[in-house]
C-alpha positions in Angstrom: 17.3 5.9 11.8 14.8 7.4 14.3 12.1 5.1 15.6 8.7 5.1 13.2 10.7 6.5 10.5 10.2 4.7 7.3 12.9 3.0 4.8 12.2 2.4 1.6 13.9 -0.2 -0.8 13.1 -0.3 -4.3 13.0 -3.5 -6.0 11.7 -6.0 -8.7 10.4 -9.3 -8.1 7.8 -11.1 -9.8 5.0 -8.9 -10.9 1.7 -10.3 -10.6 2.9 -11.3 -6.8 3.9 -7.7 -6.4 0.5 -6.0 -7.6 -1.9 -8.5 -5.5 0.8 -7.2 -2.2 0.1 -4.3 -3.0 -3.3 -5.0 -1.6 -1.7 -5.2 2.3 -3.8 -7.7 4.2 -6.2 -8.3 1.1 -2.9 -9.3 -0.8 -3.5 -13.6 -0.3 -6.8 -13.0 -1.3 -6.0 -11.0 -4.3 -3.1 -13.5 -5.2 -5.8 -16.4 -5.5 -7.4 -15.5 -8.3 -4.2 -14.8 -10.5 -4.5 -18.6 -11.2 -2.5 -20.6 -8.2 0.2 -18.1 -8.0 2.0 -19.3 -5.0 3.2 -17.1 -2.2 5.7 -19.7 -0.7 7.5 -21.3 -3.2 9.3 -18.4 -4.0 9.5 -14.9 -2.1 11.3 -12.2 -0.3 11.8 -11.3 3.4 12.4 -7.5 3.9 13.4 -6.4 7.0 15.7 -4.1 10.0 17.9 -4.7 12.1 19.9 -2.5 15.6 23.0 -4.2 15.2 22.1 -8.0 15.1 19.0 -8.2 17.0 16.3 -8.0 14.6 13.5 -5.0 14.7 10.8 -5.5 12.0 10.6 -8.5 9.4 7.9 -9.1 7.2 7.5 -11.6 4.3 5.9 -11.9 1.1 4.3 -14.8 1.8 2.2 -13.2 4.4 1.3 -11.1 2.5 2.9 -7.7 3.7 -0.4 -7.6 5.5 1.5 -5.6 8.7 1.9 -1.5 9.5 5.3 -1.4 9.9 6.1 -3.8 6.5 4.0 -2.3 3.5 4.5 -2.9 -0.2 4.1 0.8 -2.4 4.1 2.1 -5.5 5.3 5.5 -7.0 3.4 7.6 -9.2 5.8 5.8 -12.3 5.1 2.6 -11.4 7.9 1.7 -9.4 8.0 -0.7 -6.7 9.1 -0.2 -2.3 8.8 -1.9 0.7 8.5 0.6 3.1 9.7 -0.9 6.7 8.9 1.4 9.1 9.9 0.2 12.5 8.8 1.0 16.0 12.0 1.7 17.6 15.9 2.7 16.3 17.3 0.9 13.4 20.7 0.9 11.9 20.5 -1.1 8.8 17.3 -2.7 6.9 17.4 -6.3 4.5 16.4 -7.7 2.0 16.3 -11.6 1.7 15.7 -13.5 -1.2 13.8 -17.6 -0.2 13.0 -19.9 -2.6 11.9 -23.9 -1.7 13.3 -26.7 -3.0 10.5 -27.6 -5.2 11.7 -24.8 -7.5 15.3 -25.6 -7.4 16.9 -25.8 -10.6 14.5 -22.8 -11.8 15.7 -18.8 -12.3 14.6 -16.7 -9.5 16.3 -14.0 -8.1 14.8 -10.2 -7.0 16.5 -7.0 -8.0 17.8 -4.4 -4.7 18.0 -0.8 -7.2 18.4 1.6 -3.9 17.4 2.4 -0.8 16.9 5.2 1.8 15.1 7.4 4.0 14.1 11.2 4.5 14.6 13.5 7.2 13.1 16.9 8.3 10.4 18.7 6.9 8.6 19.2 3.7 7.0 22.1 2.1 4.3 21.4 0.1 5.7 17.8 -0.8 4.1 15.6 -3.2 2.4 12.2 -2.4 5.5 10.1 -2.7 4.1 6.3 -2.5 0.1 5.1 -2.6 -0.6 1.2 -1.6 -4.4 0.2 -0.8 -6.2 -2.5 1.9 -9.6 -3.2 2.8 -11.7 -5.4 4.5 -14.9 -8.3 4.7 -14.1 -8.7 1.2 -13.7 -12.5 -0.3 -11.5 -13.7 -2.9 -14.2 -14.4 -5.5 -15.6 -10.8 -5.4 -12.2 -9.6 -5.7 -12.1 -11.8 -9.4 -15.1 -11.6 -10.0 -16.5 -8.5 -8.5 -13.5 -6.7 -9.7 -13.4 -4.8 -5.9 -10.1 -3.1 -5.6 -8.3 0.1 -6.5 -6.7 -0.1 -10.0 -4.5 2.7 -12.1 -3.5 3.8 -8.1 -0.6 5.5 -9.3 -2.9 7.8 -11.3 -3.9 9.2 -7.8 -0.3 11.0 -6.5 0.9 11.3 -10.6 0.0 15.1 -10.0 -2.0 15.0 -13.5 -5.3 16.5 -13.1 -6.3 14.1 -15.9 -5.5 10.8 -13.9 -6.9 9.2 -11.5 -7.2 6.3 -9.1 -10.6 3.6 -9.3 -11.3 2.9 -5.5 -14.5 0.4 -6.2 -16.3 -2.4 -4.1 -17.3 -3.8 -7.0 -20.8 -5.2 -6.9 -22.6 -2.4 -4.6 -24.5 -5.0 -3.0 -21.4 -6.4 -1.1 -20.6 -5.2 2.8 -17.1 -4.4 3.3 -15.0 -1.4 2.8 -11.7 -0.7 0.1 -9.3 1.8 1.1 -6.7 3.8 -0.7 -3.5 5.0 0.9 -1.4 7.9 -0.1 1.8 8.6 1.6 4.3 12.3 2.2 7.8 11.4 2.3 7.9 13.8 5.6 6.0 15.4 7.9 3.8 18.0 7.9 3.8 21.1 10.1 0.8 22.2 11.8 -1.4 23.9 10.2 -1.2 22.3 7.0 -3.6 21.7 4.6 -4.5 18.4 2.5 -6.7 18.9 -0.4 -8.1 15.7 -2.1 -10.1 15.6 -4.7 -12.9 13.4 -5.7 -15.6 12.5 -8.1 -18.8 9.9 -8.6 -21.1 9.5 -11.4 -24.3 11.5 -10.8 -26.1 8.1 -10.1 -23.9 6.8 -7.2 -24.3 10.4 -5.4 -28.0 10.6 -5.7 -27.6 6.9 -4.4 -26.2 8.6 -1.5 -22.3 6.7 -1.9 -20.8 10.1 -0.7 -22.0 9.3 2.8 -20.1 6.1 2.9 -16.9 7.8 2.1 -14.4 8.8 4.8 -10.6 10.2 4.9 -8.8 10.3 7.8 -5.0 11.6 8.5 -3.0 10.1 9.8 0.9 10.3 11.4 2.4 7.1 10.8 0.0 4.5 12.7 -1.6 6.8 15.1 -5.1 8.5 13.1 -4.7 12.3 13.7 -8.6 13.2 12.6 -11.3 12.2 9.9 -14.1 13.2 7.9 -16.7 11.5 6.9 -20.1 13.8 6.7 -20.3 14.9 2.9 -23.4 15.7 3.4 -23.6 19.0 1.7 -22.4 17.6 -1.4 -25.9 15.7 -1.2 
């Protein structure tokens, strides 16, 4: 598989842990709000190899917080790990790891299938999503309710459903981002349409001026928009 092309592995694991890890680099902080969930005692490692050489790897105990190993969710609520090496590769792997502390307990990881997509899409719908954030603590995530909820509502092609991207308490300095991934690259000149909604109170408070939209090719920012002043 060529470099920078993602392979997706559908799997199932401990539900609380998966929901936390959708937060990328917020994964560890989110897990801390779930009542003492320990990321390291039962974990999964995933990655890619070219022959016998590891070219990408990540672990749930590290929060899947790197750009080339991400946990994502599709419109049906299914979980995948997206593996995107920066070099060519010919195999992917998923490893279940249990610490001695949990010996005698039944632990498992269900692995369903793996795939990658080649070629260009024509009006491809969004495939999977996750979220990220910065400047937020575990207490803000737990009590202030910052984060993204119902995230699959942004990609299920249903105009009556939506995700909710929120910093929770407006006094908090930080950012929350929802990332939406397409299964293949767009062609030059294609449009991406994004529908947003905020309450009138927030619009009057100028919250639209704090929103930005970025378009990426892999991890490279192609262009971004942040001036929504015309929307008042």
